[in-house]
N, C-alpha and C positions, 0 to 999 in steps of 0.2 A: 674316220677314213681309215686309219689303220686298221680297224678291226674288217673293214670290208676286203682290204688287200691281204690280211691275213688269210681269211676266208678262201679268197681266191686261190692265193699260194697253196692253201692245204687241201682245195678242192683238186686243182692240178696233179699233187701229189699222190691225193687218193687215187683218182681216176688211171694214172699210169700205173699203178700195180692191181687194178681192179680184174682184169683179166687171169692174170695167176692166180689169186687168191680165190676168184669165184670159183675156178675148177673143183673145189674140194666144198664137201658139205657143210664142214665147219667154218668154211671163210665164207659161205653164202649167208649162214647165221649171222657172223659179224657183220657184214655190211648192211643185211636190211634191219640189223640193230642200229648200226652208225647214221642209218638213215632216218628211222623214227628219232635217235635222240637229238640230230641233227636238227628236224624241224621242230620238235618240242620246246628244244633249247632255243631257238630262235625265237619263238612266238611266247616263250615264257617271258624272254629277257624285254622283247620289243612288244608294241600296241601292233594290232591288226592291222590299224590303217596308217604305220609310221613309214615316213615316204623316205624312198631312196633318195641321195643328195641329187640338185639342180644345180645346173652351173649356167653362168653369162654367155652369151653369145661369142663372146671374145674368146671362151676355151674350147670351143669346136673345131674337132680335129678337120685338118685339113682335107683328108682322104679319110673314108670311111672304107676299109676293107673287107671284101666279101670272104666266107668262109665256108665248107663245107660245099652243097650245092651253090655252084654260082651261076648256070646256065643250061636249067634241065633241059633235054630233047627230048624226054619220054611222053609217050600220050599226045595230048591235044596242046601242050603248053608253045612249042614253037608256033602253032598257028596263032595262038591268043597274041604272042608277041607281035607277030605281022599285024594282028587288028587292030594294035594298040589297046588290049585289054577290052576293047567295046563289049564284048558277050560274055565277058566272066562272072561268074555268079559266087556267092558266098550263099550256103547253104546252113541254115542254124534249124537240127534236127533233134534225134533223140528225146528225152524223156522232157518234153515241151507240151504246153497244150496249143500253141500258135508257130508251129512250122515256120521261117522265113526263108524266102531268096531273094535275096540283095544285088542289084549291080553294083559298079561302083560308084556311080551318080546317086544310088540312094544312100551308099557308108558316106560320101561327101558331104550329103545335105544334112546327117545327122548331128547332133550336138557333138565339137569338136575339142579335143583337149592336145594344146604344145607343150611339150616338156624337155630340157635339155638334159641328157643325162649320160652318163659313162657304161657302156658296153663292156664287159669283163667276158672272155672267152677262157672255156677251161682249159687252154693250150697256152695260157701266160699272156695274152696281150689286149691290150684294151683302146678302147677309141670313144671318143664322145661325139653325139650327133645330136642333132633336133627333129624330135618324131610328133607327127600330127594325125591325130584320127579319133575315133569315137571309142568312146569307154568301153571295154567288153559287157561292164553292166547294163547299158543301155538295150543293147543287144537282148542278154538273156532276161531283162525285164519285160521286153517287147514280146518275146516269144514265151513268156511265161512258164517257166519252170515249175515243174512236178514236184511234190514234198519227197520222193524218194531219188530225186538227182542229187549225187554227192561229188561229182567230178566232171569236167569240161573235157571233152577231147580235141584238138585241133587238126584236121585233115590237112594234108598238103600234097600239091603238084609234081613234086619232086620224089624220084626213085633212087635208092642207095643198093646196089648189088641185090636187084630184084624185090626191092621191099618198099613200098611208100612209107615215106616220113611221116610220122605223127610223133605229138607231144598232149600234153595233160598236165592238169592242176586242181587244185580242189577248189570247193567254193570260194574260202578264204581268198585266196590270190586273184580266181576268177573277178572277186568284186572289188580287188583292191582298186582305189582311185587311180593307180598310175600302169594299171595294165588295160593296154590300149589294142584297137587294130590300125596299126600305121599304116598310112598310103603315101605319106610325104616322108621325105630326108631332107631336111635343111633347105625346106623351103620349096624342093623340086618333087615330080612325081617320083615314086621306090625306083630304084634302078632294078635293073632285074639281076644283079651281080648280090643286091641287099635283100633280095625275097620279092619282087614287082609281083603282082600288083598291090600285095598285101601281106603283112606280117606281125605276128604277135611282139608285143613289148611287155615284159614280164618284170621289171625294173627290179626287183628285190632277188632276181634268181638270175643264175651263169647265162651263157648266150645259147646255148644248145635248149634252152626250154623255149627261145623266143621263135616259133616255128614261123618259117617262111612259105612263100608261094601259097598262101591259105586257101583252102576251098573250102572248108566247113568246120563246123562247130556243134558239137554232137553232147549232147547230156545223157551223163549214164549213173548207175547207182555204184558200177565196180567196174574195176580196169582187169578185171580177172581173166575177160574172155576177150579183150582187145590186145591184137600185136600175139606176144609171146607172156602177156598179163605182167609185165613190169610197167607200163604205162608211158613209154616212148621209145623211137626208134634204138638210139644209144644205149637205153636201158636195157633193153630186150638182145642189143646184140654185142656190148660192149660192157656190161657192168657199171655201166653209171650210176650214181644215186638217183633217183627219182626227185627227191627235192635236193634242189640246188640253190637253197637261199643264201643270201649275201649280204 
């Protein structure tokens, strides 16, 4: 736990200086090297299946705050809210043999995992919540990933400053047992402020990797042609590290 706290604080300090550092070619090289070192060091020191800490129900935070987008008003999202997400679809596409288009009912009928974990935000706050949803691996196996798939892109309904939010992970984190597509928080349907109707939970990474308002999962061979090529909205626009492991 002390190591996790240290890494959260270190990540916040690094991101705070990223914009200034990334303005130079030398700074960009340093950040890219740090990102690679961070990922390789964590995976050297811990098993690929090592679990993030899980907590008893008594530890659940009385209020789980929202952050970033908390009530998207772009596109069809407001209509979906009014409809109770009855017509929401989650598409699984890209380098798969069997593309999927799933309703919330489909998602809820899959095998479910419930976990009580701590959400650590790069801004320095944290909260503990109980999340329920199918493991991402279940959907990827059903879609039958092609051999050339290397990364999974998460497409989202929210739009920030004219850009659609997205995030990504490699297949190690995609297949981690605690990587789930959450539809419930603390035993209730996911609130809009927390990413309704679906959001990712990638428990060994900082909060900005846990994409909200999830509409699509896309398997790709490379991140180079996605967004600005850095693997996520904040990575593209604010210099955040792509690998945010804690």
